[in-house]
N, C-alpha and C positions, 0 to 999 in steps of 0.2 A: 394547293393554298399551304398547309401545313409544311411541304418539303420547301416550297419558295421560303416560307418564315424562317425553317432552319438554317438555309442557306445565306439568309441574309442578316441573321443573327450571327452566323459563323465568320462571315465577312466584316461585319462591324466589330466584333472581339479583334480579329486579326488587323483591322486597321488601328483600332485602340493600342494593340501592342507594339504595333509599328511606330505609333506617334508617340509612345512613350521610349522607343528604343532611340528616337531622334534626339530626346533630351541630352543637353552639349552642358558643360561645367565653364562659368566664366571667371577668371580669379580676380578677386575685389583688390585694387590697387596692387596687384601681382600677386605672386606667389611669396609675399612677405614675412610668413613664419616660417620659411626655410632658412639655413645656416647661410648666414653673410648678407641677408637681405634686410631692406626695411620698407616701408609704405613709399609706393612711388619711385622706389629707386630703380635704375637700369638693371641691377642683380634680379630684383623680384620680376622682372618683367622676362628676363633671360631664364630664369629659374622655371617661371610658368611655362614657358614655352618646351623647357626639358621635360616636364611630366606630362606633356601631350593635353594640356587643355583645349578648349575650342578657342576662346578669347582671354585676352588679360587687359582689365579695365586700367585706367589711369584717369588724373584730373589735371585738368589746365587752367591758369588764368594768365593773364595778360597783364605785364608791369605797366606803369604811367608811361616808359617811355617806348611801349610798343614789342615788347620781347615777351614772346610765350615760355611759361616754365611748368613744370608736373610738379605740381603739390596738391595735397587734399584742402588742407585748412587755408582760409583767406589770410590769416596772419602767421607768421613766424618770427618767434622772437619778440614779440609785441609789435613787428613791423607789417602794416598792411601792404601785400603784395601788389595788388590792384594800384593803391595809392601810391608808389614809390618806384623809384628808377631800379633798374635791374643791377645796378652796381651797389644798392644796399643791402641786397641779399644774396650775392654770387659767391660769397666765400662761406655761407652757413651751411653746416655739415647736418647730413640726416643721422639714424642711429646707427647704420653701418659704416659710417665715415665717409660715403660719398658725398659730394657736394650736390646741392638741389639742381637737378638737370634742367637744363633747356629743352625745350620740345625739339629744336633743332639735333641735339644730342640724343636726347632718347629716340627719335625717328631713325637717325644715322645707326643704333644700335640694333633697332627692330628689322633692318634691310638683312642683318645676319640671320634672323628667325624665321620661322613657318607661320608663328601663332597669329590670330586676328587680333587687330587693333581695337580695344573698345573704348573710344577716346570722348573722354566727357570734359564738356566745356562748360565751365563755372557761369554762374550768372555774374554780369557785370553791372554797374551802377545805373546805367540809363539804356535806352532802347538803341540808342547810336553807339554805345559803348558795346554792347551785345552785337551788333551787326559787325564792328571792326573786328572783333573777336573772333567771330566765325570766319570774316575774311581773311585774316592774318593764318588762323588754323589751317584753312582750305588749301593757300596759298604754300603753307609749308609741307604738307603731305603731298601735294603736287609736284611741287620740288624734288622730293627724296622719291617721287614714284611710287608711291606706298596708296595710293586711293582705291585699290582692288583689293586691298587687306584690311581697310580702314571702315568701321560703322561708329557713327556720333551719336551721342547721347548726351541730353540735356534737360534741366528743369525749366529753363528759360524759353518762353514760347517765341520771342523776336528773334533768338539765335536759332532755334531750331527751324522756322520759316526760313531764316539765310541760309542754314546749312543746305536745306533741301534745294535751295535755289541756287546755290553756288556748287554744290556736288550733287548734281541728280543722280550719278552711278553708286552712290553710297546709300546706305539704307541708315535712316536717321529715325531716334527711338525718342520717346518724350518719357520723361521720368517722374512728372509732378503729382500723378495720380489722380487730376480732378478732370480729365476730359475722358469720354466714352470713347470705345473703338471706332464708333461711327464718325465720331468728331475728329480722331485722329487721322482716319482714313480721307476725310475732306478736306484736311489740311494737305497730304500727302506725307504722312510720316508711314515708314516702313513697318511700326509696331509701336507696343506699348511695353515699357520697362518699369515697372511699378512695384511698389514696397510688397512685401507679403500680406502684411495686414491689410492694404488696398485690395489686393486680390481675393483675399479670403473673406473679406466684406461684399465683395463684388462676384461671386462666383458665375455670375450669369455672362460677365465679359468674356472670359474663355471662350464660350461659344461664338458670342458675337464677333470677336477678333479673329477667329478661325472661319467664320462665314465670309468674313471680308477679306481674307489673305494675309492678315496682319501677323508679324510675329509677336512672340509674347515671352518676355523675359521677366526674372522675379527675383528681387533683393532685400535685403542680403540675408541669404538663408544659411545659417549655420547650425541646424538641428536636423537630422537625419529624417525623423517623422514628419518634419514641414516639407522636406524636399521630396518625399514619397508623394505628400499631400498634392503638393503644385504641380507634380509629374502628372500622377494620376488624372488632375484636372484639365492638362493641355498645355502646359509651359514648354516652350521649346530650350529655354536656356533658363540654368540657375546660377546666380551671381553669389559667391561665398568667400569666406576668409580661409575656408578651409578646402581648398579646390583638389589637393590629393585625396583628403578622405572621401569628397563627392566623387570623385573618379572612381573611387574603389567600389563605394557604397553603391553607385549605380549601375557600375557593370556587375556586382553580384544580384541586384535586383532583376536586371535583364536575361540572367540566366535561365 
């Protein structure tokens, strides 16, 4: 019995180490702190690809005339993106001089990379608009033949459920932090993508998510002590603004 217990503990430890080794880095809004980059720019996406992260996250809004654009904030130069036609924002420059990219332009650039696309669909004003936004998004990803490299994330439950329906071959993660792993699993989500504070306050969710086969991403973690804490708890992915530092840190920790 003692020998069996020892073997079991060894295997448990090995499994824990292997799980930690699988922790991957997601660049939040791309590797925007690199030279020549800006948040959600095509350059930040390409630079994230160059350093070898698992995925590069980006944010998408749909303009009033149905154009999908890549930008984090809902407003730019006091213009509400979702309430305005594309013409109103098309010439606005990002910090690195790039124009705000359309999703079509962003995905075209992505075809020349290998990094995973972590596609955040921003909440829109109504359930109908959220479903329309999901349809526009999936159609463009399909058009560019990038479904196999795309994972969707969203704060909006209507959008999330529609993404699951429209793109069953893609993983869809929920961001809002208000649903348990069991509830997410019942809705068909591939995993939870919750803020560091949410996961710290709900440590049992790591175990529950693993038991259900759900993936676990934690955002936005820019402190290496917190990275280690989340990886030790069972996080599969760490979303961070310092992806290069995170890659080095995780590599050193796993030696």
